[in-house]
MOPAC internal coordinates of N, CA, C and O (Angstrom, degrees):
PM7 1SCF
backbone

  N    0.0000 0     0.00 0     0.00 0    0    0    0
  C    1.4676 1     0.00 0     0.00 0    1    0    0
  C    1.5810 1   104.47 1     0.00 0    2    1    0
  O    1.2310 1   123.98 1   -41.73 1    3    2    1
  N    1.3739 1   109.97 1   138.27 1    3    2    1
  C    1.4808 1   116.54 1   175.56 1    5    3    2
  C    1.4324 1   107.61 1  -106.22 1    6    5    3
  O    1.2310 1   117.98 1   -33.38 1    7    6    5
  N    1.4222 1   121.45 1   146.62 1    7    6    5
  C    1.3033 1   126.62 1   172.08 1    9    7    6
  C    1.5175 1   113.69 1  -119.77 1   10    9    7
  O    1.2310 1   118.61 1   -55.89 1   11   10    9
  N    1.2926 1   120.26 1   124.11 1   11   10    9
  C    1.3887 1   123.58 1  -171.09 1   13   11   10
  C    1.6186 1   103.86 1  -123.58 1   14   13   11
  O    1.2310 1   120.58 1   -21.91 1   15   14   13
  N    1.2802 1   116.50 1   158.09 1   15   14   13
  C    1.4580 1   124.10 1  -167.22 1   17   15   14
  C    1.6206 1   103.62 1  -112.59 1   18   17   15
  O    1.2310 1   121.63 1   -45.75 1   19   18   17
  N    1.2722 1   114.49 1   134.25 1   19   18   17
  C    1.5275 1   119.31 1   173.11 1   21   19   18
  C    1.5187 1   106.50 1  -131.61 1   22   21   19
  O    1.2310 1   124.93 1   -41.70 1   23   22   21
  N    1.3328 1   108.14 1   138.30 1   23   22   21
  C    1.4594 1   114.41 1  -174.94 1   25   23   22
  C    1.6404 1   100.13 1  -110.28 1   26   25   23
  O    1.2310 1   123.46 1   -63.50 1   27   26   25
  N    1.3804 1   110.97 1   116.50 1   27   26   25
  C    1.4991 1   120.22 1   175.07 1   29   27   26
  C    1.5304 1   108.97 1  -123.70 1   30   29   27
  O    1.2310 1   119.92 1   -46.25 1   31   30   29
  N    1.3020 1   117.75 1   133.75 1   31   30   29
  C    1.4249 1   122.70 1   175.25 1   33   31   30
  C    1.5453 1   108.00 1    53.02 1   34   33   31
  O    1.2310 1   119.62 1  -143.01 1   35   34   33
  N    1.3017 1   118.32 1    36.99 1   35   34   33
  C    1.5287 1   118.88 1   173.77 1   37   35   34
  C    1.4947 1   111.32 1    76.72 1   38   37   35
  O    1.2310 1   120.88 1  -169.61 1   39   38   37
  N    1.3892 1   115.92 1    10.39 1   39   38   37
  C    1.5016 1   118.67 1  -178.73 1   41   39   38
  C    1.4172 1   107.86 1  -121.22 1   42   41   39
  O    1.2310 1   117.14 1   -36.73 1   43   42   41
  N    1.3701 1   123.04 1   143.27 1   43   42   41
  C    1.4351 1   125.77 1   173.02 1   45   43   42
  C    1.5427 1   108.44 1   -85.06 1   46   45   43
  O    1.2310 1   123.45 1   -40.84 1   47   46   45
  N    1.3844 1   110.98 1   139.16 1   47   46   45
  C    1.4057 1   121.45 1   173.46 1   49   47   46
  C    1.5291 1   111.16 1  -125.27 1   50   49   47
  O    1.2310 1   118.29 1   -42.00 1   51   50   49
  N    1.2637 1   120.87 1   138.00 1   51   50   49
  C    1.3887 1   121.47 1   174.98 1   53   51   50
  C    1.5664 1   110.94 1   -90.63 1   54   53   51
  O    1.2310 1   122.12 1   -49.19 1   55   54   53
  N    1.3460 1   113.54 1   130.81 1   55   54   53
  C    1.4522 1   119.40 1  -178.46 1   57   55   54
  C    1.5920 1   104.26 1  -111.02 1   58   57   55
  O    1.2310 1   123.06 1   -60.26 1   59   58   57
  N    1.2815 1   111.74 1   119.74 1   59   58   57
  C    1.5474 1   117.47 1  -175.68 1   61   59   58
  C    1.6704 1   106.16 1  -102.19 1   62   61   59
  O    1.2310 1   124.62 1   -51.46 1   63   62   61
  N    1.3607 1   108.73 1   128.54 1   63   62   61
  C    1.4680 1   116.39 1   179.86 1   65   63   62
  C    1.4200 1   115.73 1  -124.71 1   66   65   63
  O    1.2310 1   119.76 1   -66.89 1   67   66   65
  N    1.3026 1   118.06 1   113.11 1   67   66   65
  C    1.4962 1   122.91 1  -169.91 1   69   67   66
  C    1.6169 1   100.38 1  -112.64 1   70   69   67
  O    1.2310 1   124.18 1   -49.64 1   71   70   69
  N    1.3324 1   109.58 1   130.36 1   71   70   69
  C    1.4836 1   116.06 1   170.89 1   73   71   70
  C    1.4046 1   113.83 1  -119.15 1   74   73   71
  O    1.2310 1   122.77 1   -52.83 1   75   74   73
  N    1.3508 1   112.31 1   127.17 1   75   74   73
  C    1.5812 1   119.74 1   179.08 1   77   75   74
  C    1.5107 1   106.09 1  -104.30 1   78   77   75
  O    1.2310 1   121.17 1   -81.89 1   79   78   77
  N    1.2489 1   115.37 1    98.11 1   79   78   77
  C    1.4383 1   117.64 1  -177.50 1   81   79   78
  C    1.6066 1   115.65 1   -70.60 1   82   81   79
  O    1.2310 1   123.60 1   149.42 1   83   82   81
  N    1.2457 1   110.71 1   -30.58 1   83   82   81
  C    1.5645 1   114.91 1   176.70 1   85   83   82
  C    1.4982 1   110.20 1   -61.22 1   86   85   83
  O    1.2310 1   118.81 1   129.26 1   87   86   85
  N    1.3556 1   119.88 1   -50.74 1   87   86   85
  C    1.3196 1   122.16 1  -178.35 1   89   87   86
  C    1.4552 1   118.82 1   -94.94 1   90   89   87
  O    1.2310 1   121.50 1  -175.09 1   91   90   89
  N    1.4952 1   114.74 1     4.91 1   91   90   89
  C    1.4208 1   122.01 1   171.75 1   93   91   90
  C    1.5113 1   114.99 1    61.20 1   94   93   91
  O    1.2310 1   118.15 1  -130.85 1   95   94   93
  N    1.3026 1   121.13 1    49.15 1   95   94   93
  C    1.2980 1   125.91 1   170.78 1   97   95   94
  C    1.5175 1   123.10 1  -139.74 1   98   97   95
  O    1.2310 1   115.25 1   -20.97 1   99   98   97
  N    1.2341 1   126.61 1   159.03 1   99   98   97
  C    1.4866 1   125.21 1   173.37 1  101   99   98
  C    1.4746 1   115.90 1  -120.56 1  102  101   99
  O    1.2310 1   119.13 1   -43.57 1  103  102  101
  N    1.2815 1   119.26 1   136.43 1  103  102  101
  C    1.4473 1   119.07 1   176.45 1  105  103  102
  C    1.5446 1   102.52 1  -114.52 1  106  105  103
  O    1.2310 1   122.47 1   -42.41 1  107  106  105
  N    1.2906 1   112.87 1   137.59 1  107  106  105
  C    1.4940 1   122.13 1   175.46 1  109  107  106
  C    1.5808 1   110.46 1  -124.75 1  110  109  107
  O    1.2310 1   121.19 1   -45.19 1  111  110  109
  N    1.3116 1   115.34 1   134.81 1  111  110  109
  C    1.5595 1   120.69 1   178.93 1  113  111  110
  C    1.4757 1   108.85 1  -138.19 1  114  113  111
  O    1.2310 1   125.88 1   -32.84 1  115  114  113
  N    1.4592 1   106.30 1   147.16 1  115  114  113
  C    1.5091 1   113.32 1   173.81 1  117  115  114
  C    1.5754 1    97.77 1  -138.68 1  118  117  115
  O    1.2310 1   125.99 1   -80.31 1  119  118  117
  N    1.4926 1   106.09 1    99.69 1  119  118  117
  C    1.5108 1   116.74 1  -179.28 1  121  119  118
  C    1.5480 1   113.93 1   -57.91 1  122  121  119
  O    1.2310 1   121.11 1   140.80 1  123  122  121
  N    1.3060 1   115.48 1   -39.20 1  123  122  121
  C    1.5888 1   118.36 1  -174.83 1  125  123  122
  C    1.4650 1   110.95 1   -58.71 1  126  125  123
  O    1.2310 1   119.38 1   150.22 1  127  126  125
  N    1.4251 1   118.78 1   -29.78 1  127  126  125
  C    1.5515 1   115.14 1   178.15 1  129  127  126
  C    1.5560 1   109.83 1  -112.00 1  130  129  127
  O    1.2310 1   121.39 1  -160.85 1  131  130  129
  N    1.3270 1   114.95 1    19.15 1  131  130  129
  C    1.5246 1   116.51 1   179.43 1  133  131  130
  C    1.5779 1   113.97 1    51.10 1  134  133  131
  O    1.2310 1   123.26 1  -122.51 1  135  134  133
  N    1.4616 1   111.35 1    57.49 1  135  134  133
  C    1.5271 1   111.16 1  -173.36 1  137  135  134
  C    1.5227 1   100.60 1  -138.53 1  138  137  135
  O    1.2310 1   121.51 1   -32.95 1  139  138  137
  N    1.2912 1   114.71 1   147.05 1  139  138  137
  C    1.5293 1   123.54 1   170.01 1  141  139  138
  C    1.5530 1   104.74 1  -158.36 1  142  141  139
  O    1.2310 1   124.61 1   -25.19 1  143  142  141
  N    1.3922 1   108.75 1   154.81 1  143  142  141
  C    1.3710 1   126.16 1   172.54 1  145  143  142
  C    1.3749 1   118.78 1  -147.68 1  146  145  143
  O    1.2310 1   116.77 1   -26.86 1  147  146  145
  N    1.4236 1   123.75 1   153.14 1  147  146  145
  C    1.4409 1   121.11 1   171.84 1  149  147  146
  C    1.5734 1   106.41 1  -133.75 1  150  149  147
  O    1.2310 1   124.56 1   -19.90 1  151  150  149
  N    1.2510 1   108.85 1   160.10 1  151  150  149
  C    1.4752 1   114.94 1   178.75 1  153  151  150
  C    1.5247 1   114.00 1  -157.63 1  154  153  151
  O    1.2310 1   118.30 1   -27.07 1  155  154  153
  N    1.3036 1   120.84 1   152.93 1  155  154  153
  C    1.5190 1   123.39 1  -175.11 1  157  155  154
  C    1.4295 1   107.88 1   -83.56 1  158  157  155
  O    1.2310 1   120.99 1   -24.20 1  159  158  157
  N    1.3082 1   115.71 1   155.80 1  159  158  157
  C    1.5386 1   118.19 1   175.79 1  161  159  158
  C    1.5411 1   114.74 1   -54.91 1  162  161  159
  O    1.2310 1   122.59 1   138.28 1  163  162  161
  N    1.3230 1   112.65 1   -41.72 1  163  162  161
  C    1.4870 1   117.96 1  -175.62 1  165  163  162
  C    1.6675 1   113.08 1   -91.03 1  166  165  163
  O    1.2310 1   120.02 1  -167.10 1  167  166  165
  N    1.2326 1   117.57 1    12.90 1  167  166  165
  C    1.4161 1   121.52 1  -179.43 1  169  167  166
  C    1.5905 1   109.23 1   -78.28 1  170  169  167
  O    1.2310 1   123.69 1   -38.49 1  171  170  169
  N    1.4445 1   110.53 1   141.51 1  171  170  169
  C    1.4187 1   120.95 1  -176.80 1  173  171  170
  C    1.6437 1   108.14 1   -87.33 1  174  173  171
  O    1.2310 1   121.98 1   -23.41 1  175  174  173
  N    1.2642 1   113.81 1   156.59 1  175  174  173
  C    1.4490 1   123.75 1   170.32 1  177  175  174
  C    1.5648 1   108.92 1    49.82 1  178  177  175
  O    1.2310 1   121.20 1  -123.66 1  179  178  177
  N    1.3233 1   115.31 1    56.34 1  179  178  177
  C    1.5071 1   118.02 1  -179.46 1  181  179  178
  C    1.4164 1   107.11 1   -78.64 1  182  181  179
  O    1.2310 1   114.60 1   147.62 1  183  182  181
  N    1.2676 1   127.84 1   -32.38 1  183  182  181
  C    1.4802 1   125.05 1  -179.87 1  185  183  182
  C    1.5991 1   111.51 1   -64.51 1  186  185  183
  O    1.2310 1   121.85 1   143.63 1  187  186  185
  N    1.2880 1   114.07 1   -36.37 1  187  186  185
  C    1.4787 1   126.53 1   177.14 1  189  187  186
  C    1.5241 1   109.41 1   -64.46 1  190  189  187
  O    1.2310 1   119.64 1   132.16 1  191  190  189
  N    1.2892 1   118.30 1   -47.84 1  191  190  189
  C    1.3634 1   126.39 1   177.97 1  193  191  190
  C    1.4504 1   113.10 1   -57.45 1  194  193  191
  O    1.2310 1   121.12 1   128.97 1  195  194  193
  N    1.3808 1   115.46 1   -51.03 1  195  194  193
  C    1.4799 1   125.17 1   179.25 1  197  195  194
  C    1.5327 1   106.00 1   -55.77 1  198  197  195
  O    1.2310 1   121.83 1   124.45 1  199  198  197
  N    1.3995 1   114.10 1   -55.55 1  199  198  197
  C    1.4330 1   119.85 1  -177.11 1  201  199  198
  C    1.5342 1   112.70 1   -51.21 1  202  201  199
  O    1.2310 1   120.82 1   131.23 1  203  202  201
  N    1.2850 1   116.04 1   -48.77 1  203  202  201
  C    1.5160 1   122.82 1  -172.77 1  205  203  202
  C    1.5876 1   107.02 1   -63.77 1  206  205  203
  O    1.2310 1   117.28 1   139.78 1  207  206  205
  N    1.4026 1   122.78 1   -40.22 1  207  206  205
  C    1.4707 1   124.76 1   179.43 1  209  207  206
  C    1.4863 1   110.44 1   -77.18 1  210  209  207
  O    1.2310 1   119.89 1   148.13 1  211  210  209
  N    1.3395 1   117.82 1   -31.87 1  211  210  209
  C    1.4401 1   114.74 1   173.60 1  213  211  210
  C    1.5990 1   119.72 1   -70.62 1  214  213  211
  O    1.2310 1   124.93 1   160.33 1  215  214  213
  N    1.3778 1   108.13 1   -19.67 1  215  214  213
  C    1.4780 1   111.77 1   177.06 1  217  215  214
  C    1.4797 1   114.71 1   -70.95 1  218  217  215
  O    1.2310 1   119.79 1   170.08 1  219  218  217
  N    1.2264 1   118.00 1    -9.92 1  219  218  217
  C    1.4909 1   126.92 1   178.68 1  221  219  218
  C    1.5743 1   109.68 1   -75.98 1  222  221  219
  O    1.2310 1   119.57 1   153.54 1  223  222  221
  N    1.2965 1   118.42 1   -26.46 1  223  222  221
  C    1.3371 1   121.44 1  -172.57 1  225  223  222
  C    1.5888 1   113.50 1  -122.89 1  226  225  223
  O    1.2310 1   120.86 1   158.79 1  227  226  225
  N    1.3082 1   115.96 1   -21.21 1  227  226  225
  C    1.5308 1   116.69 1   175.73 1  229  227  226
  C    1.5096 1   109.24 1  -132.26 1  230  229  227
  O    1.2310 1   121.07 1    -3.15 1  231  230  229
  N    1.4594 1   115.56 1   176.85 1  231  230  229
  C    1.3913 1   121.04 1  -172.79 1  233  231  230
  C    1.6156 1   104.14 1   -78.78 1  234  233  231
  O    1.2310 1   120.69 1   -10.37 1  235  234  233
  N    1.4130 1   116.29 1   169.63 1  235  234  233
  C    1.4501 1   122.64 1  -173.23 1  237  235  234
  C    1.5592 1   108.30 1   -64.21 1  238  237  235
  O    1.2310 1   117.64 1   135.47 1  239  238  237
  N    1.1540 1   122.10 1   -44.53 1  239  238  237
  C    1.5309 1   126.75 1   178.05 1  241  239  238
  C    1.5540 1   111.79 1   -51.40 1  242  241  239
  O    1.2310 1   124.82 1   124.06 1  243  242  241
  N    1.2078 1   108.36 1   -55.94 1  243  242  241
  C    1.5614 1   120.43 1  -173.61 1  245  243  242
  C    1.5603 1   109.28 1   -64.73 1  246  245  243
  O    1.2310 1   122.04 1   140.29 1  247  246  245
  N    1.5892 1   113.69 1   -39.71 1  247  246  245
  C    1.4625 1   119.70 1  -176.66 1  249  247  246
  C    1.7233 1   106.77 1   -68.31 1  250  249  247
  O    1.2310 1   121.00 1   139.63 1  251  250  249
  N    1.2185 1   115.69 1   -40.37 1  251  250  249
  C    1.4414 1   122.80 1   177.74 1  253  251  250
  C    1.5746 1   110.79 1   -61.15 1  254  253  251
  O    1.2310 1   121.60 1   130.40 1  255  254  253
  N    1.2140 1   114.54 1   -49.60 1  255  254  253
  C    1.4721 1   124.27 1  -176.50 1  257  255  254
  C    1.5171 1   105.91 1   -61.95 1  258  257  255
  O    1.2310 1   120.02 1   123.59 1  259  258  257
  N    1.2490 1   117.56 1   -56.41 1  259  258  257
  C    1.5690 1   119.42 1  -178.69 1  261  259  258
  C    1.3516 1   113.64 1   -66.56 1  262  261  259
  O    1.2310 1   115.55 1   145.48 1  263  262  261
  N    1.3982 1   126.05 1   -34.52 1  263  262  261
  C    1.4305 1   121.93 1  -178.86 1  265  263  262
  C    1.5653 1   108.23 1   -71.19 1  266  265  263
  O    1.2310 1   119.58 1   148.20 1  267  266  265
  N    1.2838 1   118.40 1   -31.80 1  267  266  265
  C    1.4697 1   118.91 1   175.42 1  269  267  266
  C    1.5429 1   115.81 1   -62.38 1  270  269  267
  O    1.2310 1   125.90 1   138.66 1  271  270  269
  N    1.3640 1   106.27 1   -41.34 1  271  270  269
  C    1.5626 1   115.67 1   178.97 1  273  271  270
  C    1.5291 1   108.34 1   -67.80 1  274  273  271
  O    1.2310 1   119.55 1   134.44 1  275  274  273
  N    1.3099 1   118.46 1   -45.56 1  275  274  273
  C    1.4075 1   119.43 1  -179.54 1  277  275  274
  C    1.5163 1   116.57 1   -62.49 1  278  277  275
  O    1.2310 1   124.07 1   146.83 1  279  278  277
  N    1.3672 1   109.79 1   -33.17 1  279  278  277
  C    1.5303 1   115.69 1   179.83 1  281  279  278
  C    1.5133 1   105.17 1   -71.28 1  282  281  279
  O    1.2310 1   118.73 1   132.00 1  283  282  281
  N    1.4272 1   120.03 1   -48.00 1  283  282  281
  C    1.4517 1   120.11 1  -177.56 1  285  283  282
  C    1.6150 1   108.19 1   -60.81 1  286  285  283
  O    1.2310 1   118.28 1   136.60 1  287  286  285
  N    1.3508 1   120.88 1   -43.40 1  287  286  285
  C    1.4086 1   119.43 1   178.15 1  289  287  286
  C    1.5677 1   116.31 1   -61.63 1  290  289  287
  O    1.2310 1   120.17 1   143.14 1  291  290  289
  N    1.2553 1   117.28 1   -36.86 1  291  290  289
  C    1.4797 1   116.95 1   179.48 1  293  291  290
  C    1.4923 1   113.34 1   -79.84 1  294  293  291
  O    1.2310 1   119.49 1   155.92 1  295  294  293
  N    1.2898 1   118.59 1   -24.08 1  295  294  293
  C    1.4593 1   119.16 1   165.07 1  297  295  294
  C    1.4425 1   118.73 1   -64.36 1  298  297  295
  O    1.2310 1   118.80 1   150.86 1  299  298  297
  N    1.3884 1   119.89 1   -29.14 1  299  298  297
  C    1.2715 1   121.84 1  -178.72 1  301  299  298
  C    1.5749 1   111.35 1   -79.09 1  302  301  299
  O    1.2310 1   118.38 1   166.00 1  303  302  301
  N    1.2379 1   120.68 1   -14.00 1  303  302  301
  C    1.4158 1   129.60 1  -179.09 1  305  303  302
  C    1.5790 1   109.86 1   -67.18 1  306  305  303
  O    1.2310 1   120.10 1   180.00 1  307  306  305

């Protein structure tokens, strides 16, 4: 599991990223905003999926920024 830090509204949030290589999926969670999502390695439009689910708990600007960061972090793994 990887833990990354995101700074939103002047506050630090921990982003937990779990990669299951055997079953080929990634689980991402941000406990501070009660949000999590999972996606398969071969799934299309991952950034859009993350953005849509984040919109349920944060504003549009934050959702877009966080989804871009998460997408970048998961591609580095």
